[in-house]
C-alpha positions in Angstrom: 0.0 0.0 0.0 1.3 3.4 -0.8 1.7 5.9 2.0 -0.8 8.7 2.4 1.9 11.3 1.5 2.5 10.0 -2.0 -1.0 9.3 -3.2 -2.4 11.2 -6.2 -6.0 11.3 -5.2 -7.3 12.5 -1.8 -10.2 10.0 -1.0 -9.8 6.4 0.1 -12.5 4.2 -1.7 -14.0 1.4 0.4 -16.7 -1.0 -0.5 -19.1 -3.6 1.0 -21.5 -6.3 -0.1 -25.1 -5.4 0.7 -27.6 -8.0 1.7 -29.4 -8.0 -1.6 -26.4 -8.0 -3.9 -23.9 -10.3 -2.4 -22.8 -11.8 -5.7 -22.6 -10.7 -9.3 -25.3 -13.3 -10.1 -27.9 -11.4 -8.1 -27.9 -8.7 -10.7 -29.9 -11.1 -12.8 -32.9 -10.7 -10.5 -35.1 -7.7 -11.5 -36.7 -7.7 -8.0 -33.4 -7.3 -6.3 -32.3 -4.6 -8.7 -35.6 -2.7 -7.7 -34.6 -2.7 -4.1 -31.5 -0.6 -4.9 -31.3 0.2 -8.7 -27.6 1.2 -8.6 -24.7 1.7 -6.2 -24.4 5.4 -5.1 -21.1 6.7 -3.8 -21.3 7.6 -0.2 -19.5 10.8 0.6 -19.2 12.7 3.9 -20.9 16.2 4.0 -17.5 17.9 4.6 -16.0 16.3 1.5 -19.2 17.0 -0.6 -19.4 20.6 0.4 -15.9 21.4 -0.7 -16.7 19.9 -4.1 -20.1 21.5 -4.5 -21.8 18.1 -4.4 -25.3 17.6 -3.0 -27.2 14.4 -2.3 -28.4 12.9 -5.6 -26.0 14.8 -7.9 -24.5 13.0 -10.8 -20.7 12.7 -10.2 -17.6 11.4 -11.8 -15.4 9.1 -9.7 -11.8 9.3 -10.9 -9.7 6.4 -9.9 -6.7 7.1 -12.1 -6.8 4.2 -14.4 -10.6 4.7 -15.0 -13.3 7.2 -14.4 -16.9 6.1 -13.9 -20.2 8.0 -13.6 -22.1 7.6 -10.3 -24.7 9.2 -8.1 -23.7 11.0 -4.8 -25.2 10.0 -1.5 -24.2 12.6 1.0 -24.2 11.1 4.4 -22.6 11.4 7.8 -22.5 7.6 7.7 -19.1 7.7 6.2 -16.0 9.5 7.7 -14.3 12.4 6.0 -11.6 11.5 3.6 -13.4 8.3 2.6 -15.9 7.4 0.0 -17.7 4.1 -0.4 -19.9 2.2 -2.6 -21.7 -1.2 -2.6 -20.1 -4.1 -4.5 -22.0 -6.0 -7.2 -23.1 -3.5 -9.8 -21.9 -2.5 -13.2 -22.0 -5.9 -14.8 -21.0 -6.4 -18.4 -21.8 -10.2 -18.8 -24.9 -12.3 -18.5 -26.7 -10.3 -21.2 -26.2 -6.9 -19.4 -24.6 -5.5 -22.5 -24.4 -6.7 -26.1 -21.8 -9.3 -26.8 -20.0 -10.2 -30.1 -18.7 -13.7 -30.4 -17.2 -15.0 -33.6 -18.6 -12.1 -35.5 -22.2 -12.6 -34.2 -23.6 -9.9 -32.0 -26.2 -10.8 -29.4 -28.1 -7.8 -28.1 -28.5 -6.9 -24.4 -31.4 -8.4 -22.5 -34.5 -6.3 -22.8 -35.8 -4.2 -20.0 -37.5 -6.1 -17.1 -40.3 -3.8 -16.5 -41.3 -2.7 -13.1 -43.5 -3.4 -10.1 -45.8 -0.8 -8.6 -44.4 -1.3 -5.1 -43.1 2.0 -3.7 -40.5 2.1 -1.0 -40.6 4.4 2.0 -38.5 7.6 1.8 -35.6 7.1 4.3 -32.8 7.0 1.7 -34.8 8.9 -0.9 -33.6 6.5 -3.6 -35.8 5.9 -6.7 -37.6 2.6 -6.3 -40.0 0.4 -8.1 -38.1 0.2 -11.3 -35.4 -2.3 -12.2 -32.6 -0.6 -14.1 -30.5 -2.7 -16.4 -28.0 -5.2 -15.2 -25.2 -2.8 -16.2 -26.5 0.0 -13.9 -24.0 1.5 -11.5 -20.3 0.7 -11.6 -18.1 -2.3 -10.8 -15.8 -1.7 -7.9 -13.1 -4.1 -9.2 -13.0 -2.0 -12.4 -11.7 1.0 -10.5 -9.2 -0.8 -8.3 -5.5 0.0 -8.9 -3.5 -2.3 -11.1 -0.3 -4.0 -9.9 2.6 -2.2 -11.5 4.7 -5.4 -11.7 2.0 -7.8 -13.0 0.2 -5.4 -15.3 -3.5 -6.0 -16.0 -4.5 -7.4 -12.7 -5.4 -5.7 -9.4 -3.2 -5.3 -6.4 -3.3 -8.3 -4.1 -3.5 -8.4 -0.4 -0.2 -10.0 0.7 -1.7 -11.9 3.6 -5.0 -13.3 2.1 -4.2 -13.1 -1.6 -7.5 -11.4 -2.5 -7.9 -8.1 -4.2 -6.5 -5.2 -2.1 -9.9 -3.6 -1.8 -8.8 -0.7 0.4 -5.7 0.5 -1.6 -7.8 2.6 -4.1 -7.6 6.3 -3.8 -10.0 8.4 -5.9 -11.4 11.9 -6.3 -15.0 12.8 -7.2 -16.4 15.9 -8.9 -19.9 17.0 -9.8 -20.8 16.3 -13.3 
């Protein structure tokens, strides 16, 4: 992990698996996608204010190797200097996007429709409509790459899994 003094971006990106989207396969369920249509970026009010970001704003998350579009969720539920997002969104497989194999293109799966169930307002997220399987962004796609190995993410030296907390990002209002 790089020291805080030599990082290029000021915010540490963390992530977690929510109850309804614990695996990438769960994005195939329209009902589960209705419970939370995409993964917003949690940002502390102090960090948001300095960037002119308000709850619900469209933002760009810059991770260095890649930038992604996202939605801001301004909350005191995350500490200053840290942003976070749920894992499991932004799929490209399983019919989420069109695929071309041996010159034959298969279109993305059609929209799933919606239910008329409406959620309460605590998080003020849109509900009742399943967005596409490609909604949101994939956390692994913005993780830093290993400089020695190339096109693979940094690995945790102890457990061998992706070094999930070594990503530093910046966000700005779109």
